[in-house]
N, C-alpha and C positions, 0 to 999 in steps of 0.2 A: 281729159273729160270732154265729151261732146256737149257743146253749149246748146242748151235745150230749146230748139225751135218748137218743141211741143208745147211750150208756154203759149204760143200763138194759137194753138188749136184748142187747149183745154182751159184757158184762163177764164173763159166765160161759162164753162160748164160746171165748175165746182163752187159750192157755197161753203165748203168746209173751212173752219177757222184755222186748222192746222193740217196741211197737206203738202206733199212734195210731188211736182209734175215729173213723170217718168215716161220715157218712150221705150216700149218693149217690142221685140220682133221675133218671129220664128221662121226658119227656112230649112227645108230639106234640100241640102246643097248637092246631093247626088254623089259627089266626091269632091274633096277640097282641091286636089291637083297640086302639083309641085310648083313652088315659086317660079315665076317666069313663064309658066304655060298660059295659054289663052284663057282656060277656064278659071285658073287662080286669079289672073289679072281682072277678069270680068267680075268675079265674085268680090274682089277688093273694091272695085268701082261701085258696085251695087250697094255693098255695106256702107261705104263712105257717103253715098248719095242719100241713104236712108238716115244714117246717123242716130241709130237707136242707142239707148243707154245700156240695155241688156238684150243680148241676142242668144236664142236657143238654136242650135245647129243639129240637124239629123244627118245620118249616114257618113260619120267619120269611120273609114273602112278598115284601117289597119294601123300599125305603129308608124308607118311612113306618112300616112294621111293625118295622124294625130300630130306629128311633128310639123306638117304643113299647116294644120289648124292653128298651132301656136304661132307660127310665123305670120299667118293671115291676121290673127288677132292683134299681134304687135304692130303690123303695118297699118291696120285700121285704127290704131290708137286705143286699144283695150288693154289695160295693164293687168287685168285679173281674168283668169281662165279656169275652167274645170272640165275634165273629160271623164265620162263614165267608163268603168271597166268593161271588158268583154262580157256579154250576157251569157245566160245559160245555154242559149241556142242561137248561135250565129255571131258574126264578127262585127256587124254594124253597131255603132255607138252614138250616143248623143253627147253634146258638149255645150258649154255656156261660155260666152265672153261678156265682160262687164266693165263699165266705167267705175262702178262702185266696188268697194272692198268686199271680197267674198269672205264671210266670217264662219261659214259652215258648209260642208259638202257631205252628202249621204247618198247611198243607194241601198234599198231594202229588197231582200229577196221575197218570193211568195211565202217562204216559211216564216220570215220575220213578220209579214203582214197578217198572215192567217193564224199564226200560232201553231200550225201543224208542221212539225219538223220534216215530214216527208213530202211536203208540197213542192212542186217544181213546175209552175204553170204560167210563167211569163217568158217571153222570147228574149227581150232586151231590158236591161235595167232602166228604170225611170230615175233620172238624175235629179237629185234635190239640192238646190244651191240657195243659200241664204245670203243676201246682200244688204249692206247697211246704206240706205239711200241718203242719209244726212250726215253720217259720221258721228251721230250721237245716239246710236242704238236703235234707230227706226228701221226695222228690218222688213224686207220684202222676200218672201219665200217663193222661189222660182222652181217649178217642176217641169222638167223637159222630158218628153217621151216620144217614142216611135213605135206605134202599134204594129202587130203582125200584118203583113201584106198578103195578097193572094185571094183567089176565089174558089179554091178547093173546099170541099165540104167542111174540113176542120178549120179553115182560116177565119171565117166570121165567128165561129165558136171561140177560138182563141182570143180574138179581139174583145169579145164580150167578157171573157174571164179577165183579161188585162185591165179593162175598165173597172171591174169590181176591185181590183188591187189599187188602181189609181184613186177610186172613191175612198178606199181605206186610208190612203196617204192623206187625201184632202180632209177627211173626217178629223184627223188628229190636229191639223193646223186650224181648222175652223172652230173646233171645240175650244182651242186655246185663245181664240180671238185674233189669230194672226192674219196678216195680209198675204194673199197667195195669187200667183199667176201661174196657170198651167198652159203649156204650149207644146205643139208638135204635130206630127203627121199621124192622124188617126186611121188613115187608109179606109175611110168610110165617109159617105155623104150623109149629112144630118137630115136632109129632107127625103132620104130614100129608106130610112129605117122606121119600124122594125122590118126584118127580112124574113124570108121563109127558110126554115120553119119559124114560127113565132117564138117558140121556147125549145130548149134542149132538156130532155129528161134522161137521156143516155149519152155516153161519149160517142162523138162521131168517128167514122173510120179515118185513117190516115194520120193519126197523131204520132209525133215522134216517140220512139220507145222510151225515152227518158222523161217524157212529159207526164206529170203526175198531179192530178187535181188536189187541192187542199180539201180538208174535211168540210170546210164551209161551202165550197163549190158543190161538192157531192150532196150536201144537205139542201142546197137551193134546187138542184136538179131533182131530188127526191120530193121536195115540197112544192109542187106546182111547176117546176121547171125554171131553168136559167133563161131569162128573156134575151132574145137574139137581137140585141141593140146595144151598142157600146156607149150611147149617150146618157141614158137615165142615171147611171151611178154617179156620173160627174155633175149632171144638172141638179142633183140633190144638194150640192154644196157650192156650186159656182154658176156663173152666167156666161153664156157664149157671146163672143164679140161678133157682130154681124158685119164682117169686113167684106168690102167689095172693091173691084177695080174701078178706076175712074169712069169707065164706060158703062158701069152698072152691073156687070157680070160678076159672079162670085167664084169662078173657077180658079184653083191654085195649081192645077197641072194642065198646061195649055194643050198638050197632045190630045187629052180626052175631054177637056173642059170641066173635069170633076173638081169639086171642092173637098179637099183632103186634109188641109192644114188649118189648124184652129188655135185661137187664143181664148182661154177661159179665165174669168176673174172672180175672186171671192166677192161676196155681196158688198162688203165695205168698200173695196176698190172700185167695183162697178158703179156704186152709188155716187162716186165723185164725179162722174161724167167720163165718156169715152169718145174718142174720135179715131177712126181706123181706116186702113187701106190695104188692098192687095196690090202690090207694086208690080206693074207691068211696064217695062221699058217702052213697049209699043204705044203706050198712052201718053208718053212724055210730051208729044207735040200738042196735046190738048191744053197743056198749061194749067191743069187743075189738080185736085187732090190736096193732101196735107203738105205743110211746109217741108222742104227738103234742102240739102246742102249742095252747093256747087252748081255746075252746069247740068243741063239735061243730058241724059245718056242716049247713045245710039239705040235705035228701036230694036235691034237684034241682040243687044248685049246680055239681056237676061237669059236668053236661050243658050248663049255661049256658056254662061256660068252654071246653069242647072236645068233640069227638066221640070222643076217646080218653081213657083213664084214665091217670094217672101211675103209674109203678112206682118204688118206692124200696127201698133196702136199707141196713142197718147192717153195716158191715164193719170190720175192723181192718187197717190198712196197716202192714206191717213197716217199722221205722225203724232207723237206725243205732243200735247199742247204746251206752248211755252208758259202760259199762265191760264189759270182757270178761275171759276167763280169761287167766292168765299167758302171755306170749308174743305177744299181739296188740299190745302196745306202746301202749295207750291210758292206762292208770293204772299207774304203776310205783313200787315201793319203790326209792328211789334212793340212800339213805345210811342207815347204822345206827351209832349210837354206843352200844355196850354196855359200854365200858370207859373212862368219862370220868375226868378227874382228881379230880372231886368226885362220888363214886358216888351220893350221896343226892339230887342235884339236877341232874346233868348228862347224863343219858341222853336220847337222842332218836332218832326215826325220821323220815326225810324221805320225802315222797310227791310225785310230780310228775305232773301231768296232760298227757299227750302227745297227747290227742285233740282233737277239734274242738268238743266240748260241755262246758259247765260240769257239775261233778259235786258233789252235796251229800254230804259225807262224814260228816255227823251220823249217829250210829248205826252206822257201819261198825265192824267188829270187827278188832282187832289181837291176834294170838295168837302166843305164843312156844312153844307146845306144852304149856304147863303151865297158864297163867292167861290166858284170853281176856279182853279189855277192850273196852268200847264207847267210840268216840270222841265227843268233844263239844268245843264251843268252849272255849278256854283262858280267855278273858275272858267275864264274864257278859254275855249279849246279843251276844256276838261272832258273826261269820259262820263257817259251816262249808262255804261254797260255794267250790270250787276251780275257777277259770277255766281255759280252754285255755292251756297253756303255763305255768301257775302252779305254785307250789311251796307245799306245806303241811308244817309242822313239828309233829310230835307230841312234846311236851316233858312233863317231870315236873310233876305238880300243884304241887310245891314249887319250881319253877324259880327260880333266884336270880340271873338275869342272867349266867349263865355264858358266854354267847356273844353276839357282836353279830349280830343278826338283821336281814336286809335289809328295808327297807320293802316292803309289799305281800304279805309272806309270811302265809299263813293259819295262825294259831296254834291248835293243837288240844291236847287232853290226854286223859287217860283217867279212867274212873270210880273206879279204885283209887287207893291212896296212892302208887303208883309205876307206871311203865309195865309192865304184865303182872306186877306185884308184884316188879319188879326184873329187868332183863335180864342174861344171862350171855353170855360170848363164845361159848359152845357152843350157844346157843339159835338154832334156825331161826326166822325171822319170817314170818308169813303175814298177808295182809290179805284180809278177807272182806267181802262185802256185809252189810247189816244182819241178814239171816237167819242169819248165822254159818255158812252152808253153801257159798255160792257164792264160790269162790276167785277173787280178783282178781289177786293177784300174791304171789310168795313168794321169800324168800332161803333157799335149801335147803342151802347149803354154808357154814355159819358157821365162822369162824376168828378167832383172836386177833390183831388188827392191831397190838397194843401199847397200853401205858397211855397214855390221852389221845388215842388215834388212832381215827378212825372207819373203817368199811368202806364204800367207795363203789362204785357201779356205773359202770363205764367201758365203752368200746367193746370192750375185751378181756375184760370180766367183772368180778367183784368184786375190788377191790384195796384195800390200806391207803391212807389219806389222812391226812396230817398238816397241821394248820392252819399256814398260812404258806408252803406249798410251791408257791404260785402257782395253786392251785385247779385241779387236774387233773381234777376231776369233769366227766364228759362231758355230763351232763344239766342242770347248773346249778351255781352256785358253792356250795361247802361252807360251813357256818356256822362261821366261825373267830373267834378272839379268846379266848385263854385267860383264865380267871378271874384 
C-alpha cells in the first residue's frame, strides 16, 4: 500500500465527516516496454515518484506488453491489476493498477450500452474497475478509457460517439449514487471544442467497414445532429479536474503542448476537494507541486518513459459513515437502568452497534442534560471498539457485580464517580461523538419503569423491562441477574 502523501494535500480541502483520501493517476504510457529497458525503468521511476493509489494506463499494445504491465505493477508495489481485452477496432488496450482490492471488472460493448445488438461504434473498450478503498465495502468505480485518435474526417466523429457511450456508463453509476473517477486520453483539447462541423447529421467518409452506429446515435443525427464535441456527454455527470504542470501550463503531450489526458470526478467526489498536477520531470528543480515520494527525478526521465505526461489528483472519496444521527439505526441507545436496586453501583446504559463497521466509543460523550461524561474502557487497557452487531455496557465506575454480563460485551465506564453524576428516571439520555456536539442517538422520553427495572428499546418504542421476564428486548438480551 502506498502510504498516502495525498493526506497532506487534501486534508484541508474536505469537510466530509466520512471520507477516504485517495490519489488517482492516468498516463498514456505509449508502450510499457520490457523489464530492464530504459523506457520500462523510467516508467517505474515515475510511478514510484507519484505514488498514486490507483493508476489508469493507456496503450498496452499486445500480449507481451500486457505481461510487462503486470511486471511493472508488481515492481511499483501494486498487488491488484486489470487489463481490458482487445477492442473491436485495434490492439491498444487500457489497464488499471491498484493498491486497493479490485472487486469487479467490466467492459461493455456499444451493443450493451445502446441496447442495439447491431451497434459497433467504439474503437477500444472502456475498462470499468471497482475498488474497495476501505476494505469495508466503500467502492470507487474507476473508468479508464482511450478515445479514437487522429484528425481525418471520421476521427472527431468517432470520439464524439465514444463520449456518448462513456456518458451512458457514467449515467448508470451516478443514478445509483456511486463514486466514480473517469480517466484517460481523450485525444481532444477541452478548450478547442466544439469543432467544425458543429454537428453531424450524416456519417462521415472513411469509417471502417465494420463500424456500425447504434440506433440511438442514428436518432441523434436525425434529430438536430450529433454535437461534434466529446466533452458535454461526460460533463453532464462529472466534473473535469483542472490539472496543470508546476509551471502553470496544462499540456500533457510535450511534443505538441496539447492537453489530451484528463481526470473526471463524479459530483460527490469532486465536492470533497481536489488537488492535482500534470507531472513533468523537467519541473522537479522548481521544488513545487503536490507531495511526492523519494528523490526528484532527472529532468529528461519522463520523456524516456512516454510521449505523454502523467496526470494525478488527490481526492477524497465519500464513505459510509461510521455513525449517524439518531434514526439512521447504526448506533443505538438500547437500554437504560436509571433506577437500580443498588443506586450506588447498579446504573447502566446499553449501546448496540446496528451498522456494518466497528466503532471506537472511546471519548464518546454520554449526557443526561446536566452532567456530560466521556466514555472510556472499564478495565485498564480494555477495548472500546464495538464490533458490528455488538453490545457495549456503560457501567458505574464502582460496579459491584450487580448483573451477569454476557461474554463479549464491551465494558465501558465514565470519567466521573458515577454515570453522569447519577442518573434519574426523569433524565433524557443522549450519546454524542467525541466532539460533544454531533448527536448519535438519544432517549428523549424518560419515564420511571419501576424500582430495579430498566427501560429498553423495543420495536414498539421504549418500554419497562424486568429481569427474568424472558428478555423481551428487541435489540439484544437485557443484562439480568439481581444482586
